[in-house]
N, C-alpha and C positions, 0 to 999 in steps of 0.2 A: 350176410355178404357175399355172393358168389362169385367167380371168376368169370362167368359171361359179362361181356361188355353194355353198359346201357346204353342205348341211342344220347347220342350227345346232346343237352340242349342247347347250346347252341346253333345244331347244322337244323331243328327243326321250323320250318318255313312256315312264317306267318305265326298266328297263334301269340303276338307283343304284348298284349292286355293279361293274358293269363300268364306268360313268362316272368312277365314284371310280378305280378302278385306274388308267382310262388317263390320268386328271390325274396320280395320281400319280408315272406313269414321266413322264409330262410334265416333273413338278418335277425329278423325279431322274434322269435318261437311264439312272443308273450300273444302275438295279434291272434292265436289262436285257431292258424288252420285256412286252409284253403277249403270250400265245396265247389266242384266245377260241375255245371250242368249241360247237358249237349245229348245228341243223340248218340245212338253207336256210331263206331266206325271215326272218331274224330279224335282216335291217338291221346286219349286222356290218361291215361296208362303210360304212354312213350313219354311221355312228357313228364309224371310222375317219378318214372324211374330218373330220368335225366337229371331232374335235380337233386338226387343222390348223392351225383358224382360231383355237385358242386359244392356237399358239406364233408368235411375233414376226413367222416368215417366212413362215407361211401355209403353206408348200412343201409337198405331199404328191405322194408319187414312186409307183406300182403297177409292183412288178416282175412282169412277165409269165411266163408257167408256162412256158412254151415255154424261158425266158432260158440261155442258155450263162451257160460262167461268162467267158469274156471280153464281152459284154455287161453283169456284174455288175461286174467291178472294172472295167473300162476297157482299154485294150487299143492296140499302136502305132499311130499315125494312118498309115493307108498313104498318102494324096494327099502327105502332106508328106516322107515317105521318098520315094517316088517322083518330087515333084518338087524337094526341095531334096538330098536326099540325106541327111536327117538324122534320126535319130530323135529322135520328141515323142509325147508322151502324148494319148489320147483317152479323155477321162472316162466313166465310165461312170452306171449306175443309182447305185449308193454318192457318188458326188461329188454325183450332182444334188441325194441325198434329204438332205444336210447341213445339217443347222439346221431341219429339217422331220421329218415324219413319212415312214415306208419300209413301204408294206403288201405282203404277203405272202400272197395271197389261194390258201388249200387249201394249205399249208406242209408238210403230209403227203403230197402229191403230185409236191414236188421232189424231186431226188436227193440224195440224205442230203451230199455234200463240197458241195455248197450252201448246204445251211443251217446247216451245220458253220461254212462259210467267213461266211455271212452273221452270225451267232450272234457271233464269234471278234471281226470287226470292231462290230458294237456294243457287247462288252463293252468294248473297247479307245477306241473311238472318234474310229480313227484306219485308214487303208487303207493298205496297204503293197505295192506289185505289181514284180515284181522279171520279166522276162521279154520274150522277143524285143531283147534289146539295150536295154531302159527298166527304170531303178532311179528309183521313183516314190513320194513319200509325200507323204499329203493330208488333208485331216479328215473326218472323217467320222461327226460325230456327229446324232444321229437319233433317233429314238423308233419304237422296231420292233414293228410290230403282225402278227403274222400271224393266220391262220382256218385251222377244220379242221372238218370236218363228219365224228365217228366212225364214222360209217357207210361212209367209204368208205377206211376205213385209218387207223390209227395211226403213231405216231411214234416212230422206237426210244425208251426210257426215257433213255441217253447226250443225246438230244438236247430232249426231252421234258425234262430236266431242267435247258438253260442258257439255259430265257425264265425271266425271271424269272418273272412273276405268268402266274396261270392262272386264265379264268372261263370258269364254263359258262352258258349263255343255256340257259332253261328255252322248250320248243316250245308249251307249253301258257299262253297270254296270256288272261285275263279279258273275256270280252263288250265291257264297258266302254272296257278299253284301248285292244282291239284297232278300234273304231270312231274311236276318240279318235286314234290313230295314222294309219290310214286319213285321216281327214278333213284330221289337216297337210297329208300326205304330199301330198294332191290342192291343199291350199292352194301349197304349194311349187312343186308341179309347173306348176301356171297361173301363176306370176308369181313365179318365184326371187327378185327383188329385194326385191318390197313385200312377200315372206313377212321375210326376214334383215329388212329393216328392220321390224319389227314386232318384234322377237325382240334386237334391237340390246340395247335397256339390258340386256337378262339376258346374252345373249354377254361385254358390255364387263363387266359384272362379274363375270362368272366368268374371263376373261381375266386381269383383275387381280387375283382371289386367286389364280390360279395364279402370277403374279409374282410377288406379294407373296411368295407361300411358297417360288419358287426363291430372293430376294434371303433370308430368315431362314435358308433350309436348313444354311448352313454355318453357322450360329452357334448350330443345336443339337448339344449334343455325343451323341456315340454312346459312352452311357457304360458303365462297366460293371454297374449293377444290371440295365439294361433286357438288355443280353446274356445277364447269367444265366439272365434267367428266358425267352428265345428257346433259349439253348441245352436245359435243361434240358427244354422242349416237343420241340425237333427232335428230341431222344435219346427219348422218348417215344412221337415220332409213328413211330420207325424208320426215318428219312429216310436214303437212303443218301448220303455223303459231307457236306463242309460248306457246299455253294452255299444251303441253303435257310437257314439262322443269319444269312450275309453278306446277302442279297437281303429276310430279312424285317427283318435289322436298318436297313436302306438303309429300305424301306418304313415301318415305321414313325417313322422321324426324317422322313418327307416327309410322313405324316400328321400328326404334330406342328405340323410347316408349315402344313400347309392347314389347320388347324384357331385357326393362329397362336398355341398354346403356345410355348414358352420351354425344355421337355425333356420328351422321348419318358416319357408315361405307358400304365397302363396301359390303358389305351382305347385307345391307338395302337398296343400289341402283338395286341391283340382282334381289330381292327378286319380287321386286313393277315394274318391268320394263316390263313384259308381260301385265298387268293392265291396263297400264297408252298408254304404243304401240299397241296395238293390233287394232284397231279401228281408230288408228291415223295413223298408216304406210302404206306408199305410194310405189309402183315400179318405182324405177329410169332406166331412159332409160340407156342402156348398155353404159359404157365407149368405146371410137376411139377402138375397136382392133386393135393388132400389125399385121403385113404385117409377116401372116406368111412364112420359109424360101424356095424357088423356090427350084423343082423338077429340075431334070439334065435337063428332056427336056425342060426346062423353063415357066412347063405352074404350074399358079400360083392357091393356092388350097382355096377352098371358107372356110372363115373364122367358124369356128366349132360353131353350135345351140347351146343355151342352158351354157353360160360361167359363167354364176351370173351376179348378181346386186350390182354395187357399193354401193346401200342404203338396201340390204341385211342385215339384222341384228338376228343370231340366239337368238333362243328364245325357254324357254321352252314350254310343253304340257302344257296347261291350263284344259284336259280333267281331269274329277272327279277321275280318278284311279292314276294320275299323282301322283309322289312324289319330294320335293321337302325341302329338309333343313331349317325348319320354326320350331318356338319354335311349341313342343308336345302340343295338348287340354288334358285337363284334362282326364286321362285313371275314367273308372269307378270301382269305386273299389267293391271286390268281393263277 
């Protein structure tokens, strides 16, 4: 954590879907983190840093692109080994991120084994190191946020699936929003402390809402009725495996807590559907088309193409400019 203020999440213009996904993952880190897709210059890192201020610790740790496995998980403290002749653990990035946000920019450019390791620890909340004569375990409960520009390469499907939620940002921002984004950025850069003070009321309201949702989370049942809806829709979407079902159910519960409800409702399931399915949905083969009626000349027509596929699931747009019925963000007071 540094003394440099982060751009307040409540001051970010638009990107309501992404802000919601980030807050849901902060409410329940077991969702498994958020993968943000989008072109360069879409303020992905600004949004990730803004989330850190919502968490109690405010901790924000960035994994360098060229990081080694030792840098990530920790290793033997050579100074202690040489001077005292004893094996001592030297914490890595995962230990420093405990209780905060671990940000991995361009996660698609990391070696696969490091991404695998990251996702394992994010899911379990514990980092176990057994190497160099060391056997050490420590807490590593953090919100994992990965970003990628699809133009620079894709993640393997096996790794993509292990990110809990996925949100795509559109690079086409309306002129009015673009102007407002630039103005706020300039105001922040000229005097970060004054800008943060200006937005402190809204930011505090966001912190309290997330904290209240975290306290309420375990009182909301992961009920069978919600699970039945989700499993049916996952089956219809043709997703591989069962991770989508679990992530979707957890995210729906976090959304219910976010809006202050006592149970998961259909609106909660709908609100997070695309977050859970976007990177897991698979196209399915078309069902056998029915034979069309023959013409009077007994000439059969060819089944029309593009009849749709049984696994297609209508999904709302996740573009930055999309509008969805979700709880509104605290508005800035005049």
